[in-house]
C-alpha positions in Angstrom: 109.5 106.1 113.8 106.7 107.6 111.7 108.4 106.5 108.7 108.0 102.9 109.3 104.5 102.8 108.2 105.0 104.8 105.3 107.7 102.8 103.7 105.6 99.8 104.5 102.6 100.8 102.6 104.9 102.2 99.9 106.1 98.6 99.5 102.6 97.6 99.1 101.4 99.5 97.3 104.2 99.8 94.6 103.8 95.6 95.0 99.8 95.8 94.1 100.5 97.8 91.2 102.7 96.2 89.5 101.7 92.7 90.5 98.2 92.2 90.4 96.1 95.8 90.8 93.4 94.5 89.3 91.3 95.0 93.0 89.3 97.7 94.8 92.1 97.2 97.6 94.8 99.4 95.2 92.4 102.1 95.8 92.3 101.4 99.4 96.3 101.9 100.2 96.8 104.5 97.8 94.7 106.4 99.6 96.0 105.6 103.2 99.4 106.3 102.1 98.9 109.4 100.1 97.6 110.4 104.0 100.1 109.1 105.9 102.8 110.6 103.5 101.3 113.9 104.3 101.4 113.3 107.7 105.2 112.2 108.0 106.1 115.5 105.3 104.4 117.5 108.0 106.4 116.0 111.4 108.9 116.0 109.7 108.9 119.8 108.4 108.2 120.5 111.3 111.4 119.9 113.3 113.6 121.8 110.8 110.9 124.5 109.1 107.7 124.7 111.8 106.8 127.5 109.8 106.5 126.2 106.3 105.1 122.5 108.5 102.1 124.8 110.0 101.7 126.3 106.9 100.5 123.2 105.7 99.0 122.0 108.0 96.2 125.0 108.2 95.9 124.5 104.6 95.1 121.0 104.8 92.6 121.7 107.2 91.3 125.1 105.7 91.0 122.7 102.1 88.7 119.7 104.6 87.2 122.2 106.8 86.1 125.0 104.1 86.2 122.7 100.8 84.0 120.2 102.0 80.6 121.3 101.7 81.2 123.2 98.9 83.0 119.4 97.5 79.1 118.0 98.5 77.0 120.7 97.1 79.1 120.3 94.0 78.8 116.4 93.5 75.1 116.6 94.4 74.3 119.3 91.8 76.7 116.8 89.4 74.6 114.2 90.1 71.2 116.1 89.9 71.9 117.8 86.4 73.6 114.8 84.5 70.9 112.4 85.9 68.3 115.0 84.1 70.1 115.1 80.8 70.7 111.6 80.8 66.8 111.0 81.7 66.0 113.4 78.6 69.0 112.1 76.0 69.0 108.3 76.7 65.3 107.9 78.2 63.3 106.9 81.5 65.3 103.9 81.9 64.9 102.6 85.6 69.2 102.5 85.1 69.5 106.0 84.2 67.6 107.1 87.6 70.7 106.4 89.3 72.8 109.4 89.7 69.6 111.4 90.4 68.0 109.0 92.9 72.0 109.1 94.5 72.0 113.0 94.9 68.1 113.2 96.0 69.1 111.0 99.0 72.3 112.9 99.9 70.0 115.9 99.8 67.9 114.5 102.4 70.0 112.7 104.3 72.1 116.3 104.7 69.1 118.4 105.8 66.4 115.7 107.2 67.9 115.3 110.7 68.4 119.5 110.8 64.4 119.6 110.2 63.0 116.1 111.6 66.1 115.5 114.7 67.2 112.2 115.6 64.8 111.2 118.3 65.9 110.4 121.7 64.7 106.3 122.0 67.8 104.3 122.4 66.2 101.9 119.1 65.9 105.1 116.5 69.6 106.0 117.5 70.9 102.6 116.7 68.7 102.3 113.6 70.3 106.2 112.7 73.4 105.2 113.4 74.0 102.1 111.3 72.4 103.9 108.8 75.2 106.5 109.0 77.3 103.9 109.1 76.1 102.3 106.3 76.1 105.7 104.4 80.1 106.6 104.9 80.5 102.7 104.5 79.5 102.7 100.6 80.8 106.6 100.1 84.9 105.2 101.0 83.8 102.2 98.6 83.0 104.1 96.2 86.3 107.0 96.6 88.2 103.1 96.0 86.6 102.6 93.7 86.7 105.3 91.4 90.9 105.6 92.8 90.9 101.9 91.7 89.7 102.3 88.1 91.7 105.5 87.4 95.1 103.3 88.8 93.9 100.6 86.5 94.0 103.1 83.4 98.1 103.1 83.5 98.6 100.8 80.8 102.7 99.2 81.6 103.2 97.6 78.2 105.1 99.3 76.2 105.7 96.4 73.4 103.5 95.9 71.2 100.0 94.0 72.5 99.8 89.8 71.2 95.7 90.9 71.6 92.9 93.3 71.8 90.1 92.1 73.2 87.3 94.5 72.5 83.6 94.3 74.6 80.2 94.3 72.5 77.9 96.6 74.6 74.7 96.1 72.1 73.6 96.7 68.9 70.1 99.4 67.4 69.5 96.3 65.0 72.2 94.7 63.8 74.2 98.6 63.7 77.2 99.9 65.5 75.8 102.2 68.0 78.0 105.2 69.0 78.9 103.8 72.6 80.4 100.8 70.9 82.0 102.5 67.8 84.0 104.1 70.5 85.0 101.1 71.7 86.1 99.7 68.4 87.8 103.2 67.7 90.1 102.8 70.7 90.8 99.0 69.7 91.5 100.0 66.0 93.9 103.2 67.4 95.6 100.9 69.8 95.8 98.1 67.1 97.4 100.8 64.7 99.8 102.1 67.3 101.0 98.7 68.3 102.2 97.1 65.0 106.1 96.5 65.2 106.7 95.4 61.5 105.0 92.4 60.5 104.1 91.3 64.1 100.5 92.9 64.0 98.3 92.3 67.5 94.9 90.3 66.8 91.9 91.8 67.1 89.3 90.0 69.3 85.6 91.3 69.0 83.5 89.5 71.2 79.7 89.6 71.8 76.7 87.4 71.4 73.4 87.9 69.3 70.2 89.4 71.3 66.8 88.7 70.7 66.3 92.3 69.4 69.4 92.2 67.0 70.1 90.8 63.6 72.9 89.4 64.0 75.7 88.7 66.8 77.5 91.8 68.2 80.8 90.3 67.3 80.7 90.0 63.9 79.0 93.8 63.4 82.3 95.0 65.4 84.3 93.1 62.9 82.0 94.1 59.7 83.2 97.9 61.4 86.6 97.6 61.9 87.0 96.2 58.7 85.1 99.5 57.2 87.8 100.9 59.4 90.7 99.5 57.1 91.6 96.5 59.6 92.4 93.3 57.7 90.1 90.5 58.2 93.4 88.5 58.9 93.9 90.2 62.2 90.2 90.0 63.9 88.8 86.5 65.9 85.0 86.9 66.5 83.4 85.5 69.8 80.1 85.5 69.0 78.7 83.4 71.7 78.5 85.5 75.1 76.0 87.1 77.0 77.6 89.1 79.7 81.1 90.4 80.5 82.1 87.5 82.5 81.5 85.3 79.3 82.9 88.4 76.9 86.6 87.4 78.4 86.5 83.6 79.2 85.3 83.0 75.7 87.9 85.5 74.2 90.2 83.9 76.7 89.9 80.5 74.8 90.1 81.4 71.5 93.1 83.3 72.1 94.6 80.5 73.7 93.9 78.4 70.8 95.1 81.2 68.3 98.0 81.1 70.2 98.9 77.4 70.1 98.4 77.6 66.3 101.0 80.2 65.6 103.2 78.2 67.8 103.3 81.6 70.9 104.9 80.2 73.7 105.5 83.6 75.8 103.6 85.2 77.7 100.8 86.7 76.0 100.8 90.8 76.1 96.6 92.1 75.8 94.7 94.3 76.9 91.1 94.4 77.5 89.2 97.7 75.5 85.7 98.5 76.5 84.6 102.4 77.9 86.3 103.4 80.8 83.3 104.0 83.1 83.5 99.5 82.5 86.9 99.2 82.7 87.7 98.4 86.2 85.0 95.8 86.9 85.6 94.4 83.3 89.4 93.7 85.0 87.9 91.9 87.9 86.1 89.7 86.1 89.2 89.1 83.8 91.2 88.4 87.0 88.2 85.7 87.7 88.7 83.8 84.5 92.3 84.2 84.8 93.0 86.5 82.5 96.7 88.4 82.8 96.0 91.7 80.8 96.1 95.6 81.1 93.2 97.4 80.0 92.3 100.5 77.9 89.4 102.8 78.4 87.3 104.8 75.5 86.0 108.4 76.5 82.7 108.4 77.3 80.4 111.5 77.8 80.6 112.9 81.2 76.6 113.1 81.2 76.4 108.9 81.1 79.7 108.7 82.6 78.7 109.7 85.7 75.4 107.0 85.9 77.2 104.5 84.4 80.0 105.0 87.2 77.4 104.2 89.9 76.1 101.1 88.3 79.4 99.3 87.9 79.7 100.2 91.5 77.0 98.4 92.0 77.6 95.7 89.6 81.2 95.5 91.8 79.4 95.2 95.0 77.1 91.8 93.9 80.5 90.5 92.8 81.9 91.2 96.1 78.7 90.6 97.8 79.9 87.6 100.6 82.3 90.4 102.3 80.0 93.7 102.4 77.4 91.2 103.9 79.7 89.9 106.6 80.7 93.3 107.3 77.8 94.7 107.2 76.2 91.6 109.4 79.0 92.5 112.0 78.3 95.9 112.6 74.4 95.5 113.1 75.2 92.8 115.6 77.5 95.2 117.7 74.8 97.9 117.3 71.5 95.8 118.3 74.2 95.1 121.0 74.8 98.7 122.0 71.1 99.4 122.0 70.3 96.5 123.9 72.4 98.0 127.0 71.6 100.9 126.6 67.7 100.0 126.9 68.5 97.0 129.5 71.3 97.7 131.2 72.0 101.1 131.3 
């Protein structure tokens, strides 16, 4: 009977992947699907190949029991070392301390109870238990976020794109930064790969002008693209947006107006280009504005990527704050109820 949940999870995962994968649920389903498939494989083999099944089970258990400490220590080491490297190269901005802060928190969380211990007072036990739930809850969500980000980098369109939307990321004065240049280069790469005879895609460069910038991001990005050989006729500039939501909303409007002027009535094939760490949250915003699209991420240096991914995860939590507030609030109510029972009933 275990085959039933395996098949159900397979259908749900495949359906979500091909219909609408721009959700963290794709990451949650994938992890449960892999776990259920592994259990089913071991149980099935146990019937016909008991030794093989036992060997696989022991291997997985060993990897989990012995490997978990190694993975955690390695993860903390990467958080701290990449964080300090980022601070040295990019400056002491508050947002650059995210990975270092998370690494220090994990160390404190792991060794704190060993030296301090957990008080036997029901109130303190309730507080510690609730905080423990929060830690595991957010780390599970972070894992699902990373998996969903990876799954959304898989492009399904094989035919030429109609529009390639390249998101801005700030200028230095009026000049394109290396980070932004990597996005534009990725957009140009897709443009050249997806041309078919005279059906060249349209590149939409989106980004407004900041207070410390000499021109809009959209205009600077277009200038950079033209210096790389892209014809002005294949470029649309959006120069009003001040955040990702507006980038996508305003680009969608320009894209629809351009398609209407060209008489395109079929479903438009669109791709969003940004850095790989920013891709999944951009796709979540695209879903909110009603833009059907795929995503393509440009490469980012690892020391920058890890800190930025944490920042993107926090941004996703903010987008879905009502859901997470409800979950944490419900667990808090249950925790308080158990504390009161321990204090006044038991």
